[in-house]
N, C-alpha and C positions, 0 to 999 in steps of 0.2 A: 587583426589588421593585415592585409596582404602586402607582400613586398612590392607589388606593382604600384601601390598607392604612395610609396615613399617618393620624396622629391628627387632623390638620386636616380630613380627609375622613371622619371617623367611626371610624377604626381604633383599635386599642389602642396607647396611647403606650408608648414604651420605658421611661419613668420615671414611675411613678405616685406614688411617695412623695417627699417633699421631700428635697433634698440637705441634708447636715448643716450646721448653723450652725457658726460658728467656735469658740464657747466660749473666746473669747480671754481672758476674765478668770475666775479661779477663787478658791478659798479662800486661795491664797498672796497675791494682791493684797489681798483683804479683810483678812487678818490683818495685813499690813504697814500698811494704812491705819488699822485699829483701834488698832494700837500707837502710831501717830502721834497719833491722837486722845487715847488714854489719857495719853500724855506731856503733851499740851497741857492736859488736864483736871487732871492732878496738879500741874503747874507753875503753872497759872492763866494761862499765856501762850499766845496763839494761835500756831499755826505760820505762817510767812511765806514768804519767798523768799530765795534765796542762802544758805540754811542748810545744815546737814550733809547732809540728803537730796539736795538739788539738787547739791551738790558731789560727792557719791558717784555720782550718776547721770551727771554729766558726766565724771567720771574713768573710770567703767566704759565709757561710750560711746567715749571716746577710746582706751581699751585695745582695744575691739572692732575699731576701725579700725587697730590696729597702732601706736598712739601719736600724740600730738599734743595739740591743745587743743579743747575743746568748751564751748559755752555754750548752755544751755537757754533757749528762748524760747517764746512763747505760741501760735504757730501756724506752719504751714509757709510761709504767705505772708510772715509776718514774719521767718522764717528767710532767705528770699530777700532781703527788704528789708535785713536786717542784713548779710548777706553782701555785697550791693552797696554799702551805706553804708560798710562797712569799707574799701572801695577808695578812698574819699575822692576821687571823680571830680569834675572841674569841670562846672558846669552846661552843658547842651547837648552833652555828650559823647554819642556814639552807642554803644549796646549792642546787639550782635547777639543776637537771642532765638530760641527754638525755634519750629518751624512748627506743632506740635501740643502743647498743654499746657493745664493748668488756668489760668483767667484770673489767679489769684493768683500764677502763675509769671512773669507779665509786668508786671502793674500796678505792682509796686514800682519799676520802672525810671523811670516818669514821676514817682513821688513822691520820687525823689532828684534831680529836675530834669534827667534825661537823656532821650534819645530812643530808643525801641525800633525796631530794624530787623529785620524778620522774614526769617529764612533759610528756604529750601525744605527739604523732607525729602529724604533719600537715596531713590533709587528703591525702591519696595516696603517702605518703612519709615515709621513715625511720627516717627522721629528724624532730625536733621540730620547733616551730614558736613562735613569740611573742603572738599570739592569744592563744596558749596553755599555755604559761608561765605566762601570766598576772594574771590569777585567783589564782595562787599559791603563789604570793608575799604577805608577811605579815611583821610584825614588827621584825621577827626573820631572815628574808632573808638577806643574805649579798653578795651572788654571784650567777651567772648563768654560768653553764658549758654546752657548746654546742659542738656537734660532727658533723663533716661534713662526714657522712657515705658514703662509696663507692666512695668518691671523689666528691660528689654532695654538693655544698655549701648551707648552711643554709641561709635563708633570714635574713641577719644580720642587716640591717639598722633599721628596727622596733625594734629589740631586743636591739640595742645600745640606741635607743631613750627611750625605756622602762627602761633600766638600768640607764640612766641619770636622768630620772624622780624620781627614787627611790634610787639614790646614791648607785648603786650596781656595783661590778666588773663583767666583762665578761671574761671567760677563753675559748679559742678556742682549742678543741681537733682536731688536723689536722693529726692524725696518718694515715688516709687513703686519705688525700687530699693535698699531695705535688703538688704545681703548679696549684691547682684549682683556678678559678677566679670568683670573685663576683663583678659585675659592674666594671670590669677592675682592681680590686684590688686583690692581692693574699690572699687566706685564711691564717690566722695567723697574718695578719697585721691590723685587724679590731678591735678585742677585746683588752683588756688591756694587756693580756699575752697569750701565745700560747704554746701548747705542741705538739711535733712531735715524732712519732716512727720511728726509723731507723733500725728496725730488717730486716732480710734477705728478707722478703716477700713484703716490702713496695717499693714505687717508687724509692727511693734510699736508700742505706744501709750503715752501718758502720761495717758490718760483721754479725755475728749471732744475736746479740742484740745491742740495743743502742737507744738513744733518744736525743732530743735537745729542749731547752726552749728558746723562742724568745719573746722579748718585745721591744717597743720603749721607754719605761719608765726606765730611769737609776736607779731610786730608787728601782723599782720592780726587776730589773736585779740583783742588789747587794743583795737584800733580798733573791732572788732565789739562788744565788751562795752560800750564807751562809747556806741556807736550804739544799743545795746539798752536802755540804762538812763539816759536823759536826760543823757547827756554826763558822767557821773561820771568822775573822773580815774583809772580803772583803769590800772595799769601805769606811771603817771607819778609819779616820785619828786618829792616836794615840791610837787606841784600842789595847788591848793585850789579848791574850787568846781566848777561844771559847765563843762567846757572846750569843749563843742560843743552846739548845739541838737539834740535827739534825742527820740524817743518812749520810752514805757515799754513794752517788749516782753518783759518778764520772764516766765519760767516761774514755778512756785511749788513749795514743798516737798511739797504734797499730790500734785501731778502727778508730781513726780520720784520720790516713793515708789512710785507705780504703775510708773513707768518702770524703776526698779531691778529689780523682779521680772520685768518684761517682757523686759529684756535677757538674763536667764538663759534665756529661752525662744526667743530670736530665731534662734539657729542651727538649732534643731530645726524652727521654723516655716518657715524658708527651705528646708531640706532636704526637708520633706514637700511643700511647694508645687512644688519643682523636680521631685520624683519624679512627681507627677501630670502636670505639664506635659510632661515628657520622654516619659512613657508615651503620651500622646495624640499628641505629635509623631512618635514612631517609628511608630505605627500608621497615620498618614496620610501618611508621608513620600513615597510614590510615587503618591498619588492624583492623577488628572489634573484634578479639579474643585476640590478644597478641601484645604487643608493648614494646619498651624501656620506662621505667617509666618516668613520667613527672618530670621536674626539675624547679627550681625557674627561672623566666625570667631574661635575661641579666646575665646569669652565664655560665661558662664553666667547666664541670666536668673533672677531671683527670682520671676518670674511673679505680679506684682500682679493681672494678669488674663492670659488666654490670647488672644493676638492671632491671628485667623484671616484668611486671604486666599483669595478665590475667583477662578477663571478664568471670568468671566461669559460668555465666548463658548462655553463648554462647558456652560452651564446653560440649561435651557428656560424658566426663570422669572426674574424680577428678584431681586436680592439681598434686597429687603424681603420678597418672597413666600417665598423660601428660609428667611429668618430666622423668619418667622411659623410656618412648618411645623416648624422645629427647636424653636422655643419650645413649640409644642403637644406635642412629644415629651417635654417636661418639663425642657428644658435652659435654665439661666439665662443670658441673653445680653443684650448691648447692640448693637442692629443698626447703629449708626454712632457713631463717635467723632471727630466733626468739630469739635474745639476749636482752631480756627485763629485766632490773636489778631487778625489784620488783617481778619477777617470779622465781628468783634464790633462791636455798635453803639457802645460806648464808644470804641473805637479809630477807627472810621470817622468818627465825629462829633467826635473829639478832646475828649471830655467828661471833663475831669479837674478843672480849676479854673474853675468858672463857665462863661462863654461865651468865655473868653480864647483858647482853643485852645493854651494853654501845655502843653508847651514848643515844639511845632511852629511856632506862629505868632509866636513872639517874634522881634523884629528881630535879636537876638544869635545866633539859630540860622541857620547858613549852608547847611543842607541843604535837601532837598525839603520844602516846607511841606505838601504833599498827596501823600504817597508812594503808589505802587501797587506791591505786591510780587508777584512771580511765585512762586506756591506750587503749581504744577501737580502735582508729585509728592505733596505732602501731600493735596491734594484727591483724587487718584487712589487713594491709600492708604485714605482714608476711604470712598470710594465702593465699593471692591472688598473692604473688610475689615469685620469685626465682632469683637466681644469676647465671650468666654465667661468668666463669673465662677467662679473656682475658689477653694478655700481649703485651709488646712493640715489641716482635719479630714477631707478626702476620703481615701478608701482606694481600693485598686485597683478594686473593683467600681464605685465612683462614676466613675472614669476610664473604665472599660470600658463603662458605660452611655452615657456621653457619646460614646465612639467609635461604639458601635452606632447611636445616634441620628443622628449625622452621616452615617454610611454609609447608613443607611436613607433619609434625605432626599436625599442625593446620588445614590443609585441610582435613586430615583423621578424626580428632576428633571434628571439628567445627560443630555446629548445623546449619542445613540449614533451610530456611523458610518453606520448605515442611515438615521437621521433626517437626517443631513447631506446 
């Protein structure tokens, strides 16, 4: 393939029509919501929260994960917050956090008065591993927060064994991993407690924003419910009044009504995303320049996005130039996913509570007040990788167009043996 045939150089793009939208919501959600409104109009009472719709949504979600306890909250960030608050950690405890994640996946740590310690990624991954976590554990460590980024499961068994050895909690952030499987088990069922985001962009949603906390541990469930609703005495027999200081992180019955319908679609959504991702993975499996990134063995991604890895030594242009050319072929992509917590201004400047530097700078904290974290693997993964946005509305021809575009650009920009 000549470089002149590339769309970026004036050639005909592989894909000229837009890729399909998700069409995530349809008449089923609309009908359910209208029925909720009709009931409110007929009764004269507005719908609220913790009512029958929310209870049904929580029950169905727990059933989806094989049984346990679920509590709807109002965002994925607050699902992480509530999951951590449920652990009732002492102030200045250290929580090991992911190397690459949404800021909302780490910020809750400091809002429960604890200190985030950033683990590096496993080589070739956005996700961490037990090997990266182990050296960070010390007498102040109380919990490990892992995130299954892009729907790719973290290698959980070694982490759970490490946690058991050191008597640590494990919190799973499954915001991007609805339906992902680790050795046949759904992500979110392996750690002690899990947080899911149900905002409009995730595999299933409860409307614009939302989240859900899941655990198999009844004690943690009720601790979480108290943390999510201003310390109300859920699960405490004979208790009166608000038993702890906490925020209002409640979901609501309108959002839950949408979520109930969405849960019926979730398995199909995951299956269709997986079919697209695996089709592209198989087509590029032996390509010397570019491939779908490696995943932990015996896992199945739910493909919130398609994570790609390049061998830049075999490419005649930079990754940014490669991505621009691929984008011009009509492929939706994000050229870099460098969401590394310790690189963010709020983290480096310790900007949480005014100018105090709390919790790092408090005299009661005995750890490093100005930590520097080694995240070389995470940086390398971001520098050599990019993400392709796929969704469950894609069909085989959409996947095939993506494959053709990738091969077209790779053929034009790949270094040949002669060129070497």
